[in-house]
NUZAKE-990875 format. One line per field, with one value per residue (C-alpha): chain; x, y, z. Coordinates in pm, 1 decimal. Example, Ala and Ser with C-alpha at 12.3 -4.5 7.8 and 13.67 -1.06 7.14 Angstrom:
unit	[A/A]
x	[1230.0/1367.0]
y	[-450.0/-106.0]
z	[780.0/714.0]
! end
This chain:
unit	[A/A/A/A/A/A/A/A/A/A/A/A/A/A/A/A/A/A/A/A/A/A/A/A/A/A/A/A/A/A/A/A/A/A/A/A/A/A/A/A/A/A/A/A/A/A/A/A/A/A/A/A/A/A/A/A/A/A/A/A/A/A/A/A/A/A/A/A/A/A/A/A/A/A/A/A/A/A/A/A/A/A/A/A/A/A/A/A/A/A/A/A/A/A/A/A/A/A/A/A/A/A/A/A/A/A/A/A/A/A/A/A/A/A/A/A/A/A/A/A/A/A/A/A/A/A/A/A/A/A/A/A/A/A/A/A/A/A/A/A/A/A/A/A/A/A/A/A/A/A/A/A/A/A/A/A/A/A/A/A/A/A/A/A/A/A/A/A/A/A/A/A/A/A/A/A/A/A/A/A/A/A/A/A/A/A/A/A/A/A/A/A/A/A/A/A/A/A/A/A/A/A/A/A/A/A/A/A/A/A/A/A/A/A/A/A/A/A/A/A/A/A/A/A/A/A/A/A/A/A/A/A/A/A/A/A/A/A/A/A/A/A/A/A/A/A/A/A/A/A/A/A/A]
x	[13219.1/12969.9/13044.4/12897.4/13079.0/13410.8/13332.1/13266.1/13600.7/13804.8/13641.7/13729.3/14098.4/14312.5/14615.0/14876.8/14901.6/14954.8/15271.4/15176.7/15096.3/15174.9/14883.9/14712.1/14966.3/14767.0/14988.5/14884.4/14782.0/14925.2/14780.4/14728.1/14796.2/14637.0/14982.6/15161.2/15347.8/15522.6/15438.1/15586.1/15329.0/15506.6/15683.0/15565.0/15634.7/15349.3/15356.1/15020.1/14928.9/14755.6/14463.0/14397.1/14206.7/14343.4/14068.6/14131.1/14481.1/14426.0/14198.1/14441.7/14732.5/14487.8/14403.0/14776.8/14824.8/14594.6/14701.5/15086.0/14930.4/14746.6/15044.7/15239.9/15010.8/14934.9/15312.2/15460.2/15597.1/15675.5/15999.7/15880.5/15872.4/15665.7/15341.8/15365.8/15322.8/15016.1/14831.8/14912.9/14762.3/14480.6/14363.4/14398.2/14145.8/13907.4/13908.7/13798.9/14117.5/14165.4/14545.5/14713.0/15051.3/15222.1/15455.0/15811.2/16103.7/16462.1/16666.4/17015.3/17180.0/17451.6/17651.7/17651.7/17836.5/17594.2/17294.6/16963.1/16814.6/17045.4/16967.8/16563.1/16593.9/16614.5/16343.2/16083.0/16207.0/16140.5/15791.0/15697.9/15795.2/16054.3/15754.2/15674.8/16056.5/16178.2/15915.4/15905.4/15929.5/16063.2/16308.2/16436.0/16491.8/16640.4/16881.7/16985.7/16969.9/17324.3/17334.1/17010.7/17039.4/16970.9/16759.8/16505.4/16149.1/16035.0/16302.1/16307.0/15937.7/16043.3/16288.0/16119.7/15836.0/16044.7/16252.4/16181.0/16325.0/16469.4/16551.6/16334.0/16029.2/15877.4/15689.0/15680.2/15328.7/15242.7/14864.7/14672.4/14291.0/14073.4/13865.4/13462.1/13217.3/13346.9/13699.6/13875.1/14179.6/14504.6/14853.7/15135.4/15337.1/15702.9/15688.3/16060.1/16201.0/16534.1/16634.0/16903.8/16826.3/16835.3/16690.2/16833.1/16880.8/16885.8/16751.5/16796.5/17180.7/17187.0/17458.3/17449.6/17816.9/17863.1/17611.8/17480.8/17136.2/16859.3/16674.4/16338.7/16093.7/15710.5/15540.4/15194.5/14841.0/14585.1/14287.5/13953.5/13638.4/13646.8/13276.6/13376.0/13694.4/13426.1/13168.1/13471.7/13630.3/13565.0/13595.3/13938.9/14058.3/13886.1/14129.5/14440.5/14407.0/14626.1/14903.9/14934.9/15192.8/15436.9/15359.5/15293.2/15548.2/15570.4/15890.2/16075.6/16148.7]
y	[-6756.8/-7002.1/-7320.2/-7263.8/-6986.4/-7143.5/-7352.9/-7075.1/-6940.7/-7292.6/-7248.4/-6932.9/-6890.0/-6853.6/-7172.1/-7247.4/-7464.7/-7812.3/-7980.3/-8174.9/-8551.5/-8863.9/-9002.3/-9308.4/-9266.8/-9181.4/-9103.3/-9265.6/-9087.7/-9049.5/-9294.2/-9143.3/-9391.7/-9395.5/-9397.0/-9109.0/-8994.6/-8652.5/-8579.5/-8291.1/-8083.7/-7881.7/-7605.9/-7786.8/-8078.8/-8176.7/-8423.9/-8616.9/-8701.1/-9056.7/-8856.7/-8703.4/-8927.9/-9074.5/-8836.6/-8534.6/-8589.8/-8589.6/-8271.8/-8055.4/-8154.3/-8043.8/-7719.3/-7623.3/-7703.8/-7506.4/-7212.6/-7257.0/-7275.8/-6973.7/-6795.0/-6908.8/-6774.1/-6432.7/-6333.3/-6497.4/-6159.0/-6044.2/-6120.3/-6045.8/-6349.5/-6164.5/-6106.1/-6490.3/-6529.4/-6313.2/-6461.0/-6806.3/-6689.6/-6504.9/-6839.8/-7039.8/-6815.5/-6773.8/-7206.4/-7168.6/-7181.4/-6928.8/-6835.9/-6633.6/-6442.0/-6479.5/-6219.7/-6288.0/-6227.6/-6226.1/-6488.4/-6502.2/-6853.7/-6966.5/-7219.6/-7051.7/-7390.4/-7570.9/-7575.3/-7474.3/-7824.4/-7772.8/-7427.8/-7480.1/-7765.3/-7529.9/-7297.2/-7632.0/-7736.9/-7421.2/-7409.4/-7750.2/-7783.5/-8063.3/-8358.1/-8302.2/-8224.3/-8529.1/-8728.9/-8559.2/-8742.2/-8402.8/-8330.9/-8647.4/-8651.1/-8308.2/-8431.6/-8734.8/-8533.0/-8514.4/-8894.7/-8871.3/-8917.8/-8563.9/-8710.8/-8869.6/-8812.2/-8600.7/-8379.4/-8333.4/-8246.3/-8013.1/-7880.2/-7795.6/-7637.5/-7421.8/-7228.9/-6857.9/-6566.1/-6425.3/-6703.5/-6954.3/-7050.1/-7312.7/-7405.8/-7721.6/-7821.1/-8029.9/-8123.8/-8255.8/-8291.8/-8340.2/-8645.2/-8634.2/-8615.2/-8264.8/-8237.6/-7948.1/-7990.1/-7770.4/-7676.7/-7542.5/-7397.0/-7268.9/-7094.7/-7002.2/-6752.1/-6748.1/-6382.0/-6449.9/-6221.5/-6536.3/-6875.5/-7116.0/-7494.9/-7778.4/-7555.3/-7761.6/-7774.5/-7414.3/-7257.8/-6929.3/-6862.6/-6891.6/-6605.3/-6313.3/-6434.2/-6392.5/-6633.5/-6496.6/-6722.0/-6697.1/-6966.4/-6986.0/-7152.5/-7264.2/-7443.7/-7537.3/-7728.4/-8081.1/-7988.1/-7726.7/-7944.4/-8239.0/-7965.6/-7839.6/-8183.5/-8269.3/-7935.0/-7902.0/-8233.8/-8158.2/-7814.8/-7989.8/-8342.3/-8223.7/-8116.2/-8397.1/-8644.8/-8332.3/-8214.9/-8478.5/-8738.0/-8895.3/-8900.5/-9203.8/-9262.5]
z	[-4209.2/-4277.5/-4413.4/-4728.1/-4786.2/-4681.4/-4985.1/-5219.7/-5077.1/-5174.9/-5500.9/-5582.2/-5525.9/-5786.4/-5797.0/-5996.7/-6335.2/-6189.3/-6299.1/-6629.0/-6550.0/-6764.5/-6974.2/-6818.4/-6520.2/-6176.9/-5862.5/-5572.3/-5255.1/-4963.9/-4746.0/-4370.0/-4057.5/-3707.2/-3579.1/-3486.8/-3822.6/-4021.3/-4381.7/-4595.3/-4775.3/-4991.2/-4778.7/-4441.3/-4222.6/-4035.9/-3773.0/-3660.7/-3307.4/-3286.0/-3130.8/-3528.5/-3787.2/-4125.9/-4249.5/-4048.7/-4146.0/-4501.7/-4450.0/-4284.9/-4528.5/-4842.3/-4632.2/-4554.9/-4944.6/-5049.1/-4868.3/-5020.0/-5346.0/-5344.7/-5210.1/-5465.3/-5712.0/-5540.7/-5468.5/-5813.2/-5908.0/-5578.4/-5416.5/-5061.7/-4855.0/-4611.0/-4905.4/-4894.9/-4550.5/-4515.4/-4868.0/-4692.4/-4345.1/-4534.6/-4672.4/-4394.6/-4251.1/-4485.3/-4494.8/-4131.8/-3911.8/-3620.9/-3657.3/-3368.6/-3383.9/-3738.1/-3756.0/-3807.2/-3582.3/-3643.1/-3441.6/-3393.6/-3527.3/-3287.8/-3525.3/-3869.0/-4010.4/-3870.6/-4133.6/-4097.6/-3970.5/-3658.6/-3624.1/-3556.1/-3379.6/-3057.5/-3199.1/-3246.0/-2893.2/-2722.4/-2863.2/-2798.2/-2485.2/-2319.6/-2300.1/-2646.4/-2790.8/-2665.3/-2827.6/-3166.8/-3477.2/-3660.0/-3429.4/-3433.1/-3802.2/-3843.6/-3585.0/-3768.8/-4149.0/-4204.5/-4245.2/-4449.3/-4862.5/-4977.6/-5260.1/-5055.0/-5162.5/-4881.8/-4910.1/-5251.8/-5209.3/-4906.1/-5120.5/-5421.2/-5256.7/-5030.4/-5270.1/-5299.2/-5536.5/-5229.3/-4998.2/-4863.4/-4660.0/-4466.9/-4190.7/-3922.3/-3777.4/-3475.5/-3506.4/-3220.3/-3192.4/-2867.6/-2786.4/-2872.8/-3185.3/-3279.8/-3170.6/-3220.8/-3434.7/-3322.3/-3476.4/-3330.5/-3611.1/-3601.1/-3977.6/-4113.6/-4359.3/-4468.0/-4662.1/-4886.4/-5199.5/-5397.6/-5425.2/-5198.7/-5304.1/-5053.0/-4780.6/-4485.5/-4563.9/-4598.6/-4389.1/-4290.3/-4322.5/-4709.7/-4739.4/-4642.4/-4492.5/-4209.7/-4027.5/-3906.5/-3737.1/-3615.4/-3331.3/-3389.8/-3314.6/-3521.1/-3483.4/-3629.0/-3532.3/-3656.4/-3797.1/-4013.7/-4190.0/-4241.8/-4386.7/-4634.0/-4690.0/-5058.5/-5223.2/-5079.6/-5212.4/-5560.8/-5578.1/-5431.4/-5596.1/-5928.6/-5696.4/-5460.6/-5613.8/-5666.1/-5285.2/-5054.0/-4907.5/-4607.0/-4366.3/-4382.0/-4004.4]
! end
């Protein structure tokens, strides 16, 4: 798909109504750094390496949020979690991302009382490999989550966005980039679905032993060229701007 076609695709997407804003109050946007950092973007926690520029981080976050919003709108009346993920992937592809291997598979949960945040740590570690897992900010946060305030802003953002009529859905993405004038930007993605036949609150603290629920995960890789991301940066930002305050928060490390 050409850059003009991608811009037209972004403009054509149906999105939910944004939350009402207080008159005269404008939320400050998240400021991305040049260091390693992690950000909650709606249903997704995105960890950025120091190879990804602040401008690229903002555009990647906008892509992820746009795909989530469009999936929310398209599947608002459907309890099927897979319908949500199909739309999410379709939007990312329409924007210009190349997506591989996104079919969800049922996973066995070892400690049913440990909570979701501990159950997915070995899955994340296996996807990243020993070296990346050892240095991962997100894995470090998940390991210490039990001692965190459950009303922490990023947890509130993540929990609210992850809720679904038949359980919960969320993603973890590890974003890196090549060097050069037109780098390839890549995401290692772990997509998670909890089928619980009801809406789940405090999803990261959810315990499987308390409910009839199943955990499904999918590992995938996404990539986009820096020039493509640059060509749609302004239209992406315009579409998601009304939703940023409710959906983006930095993780406190």
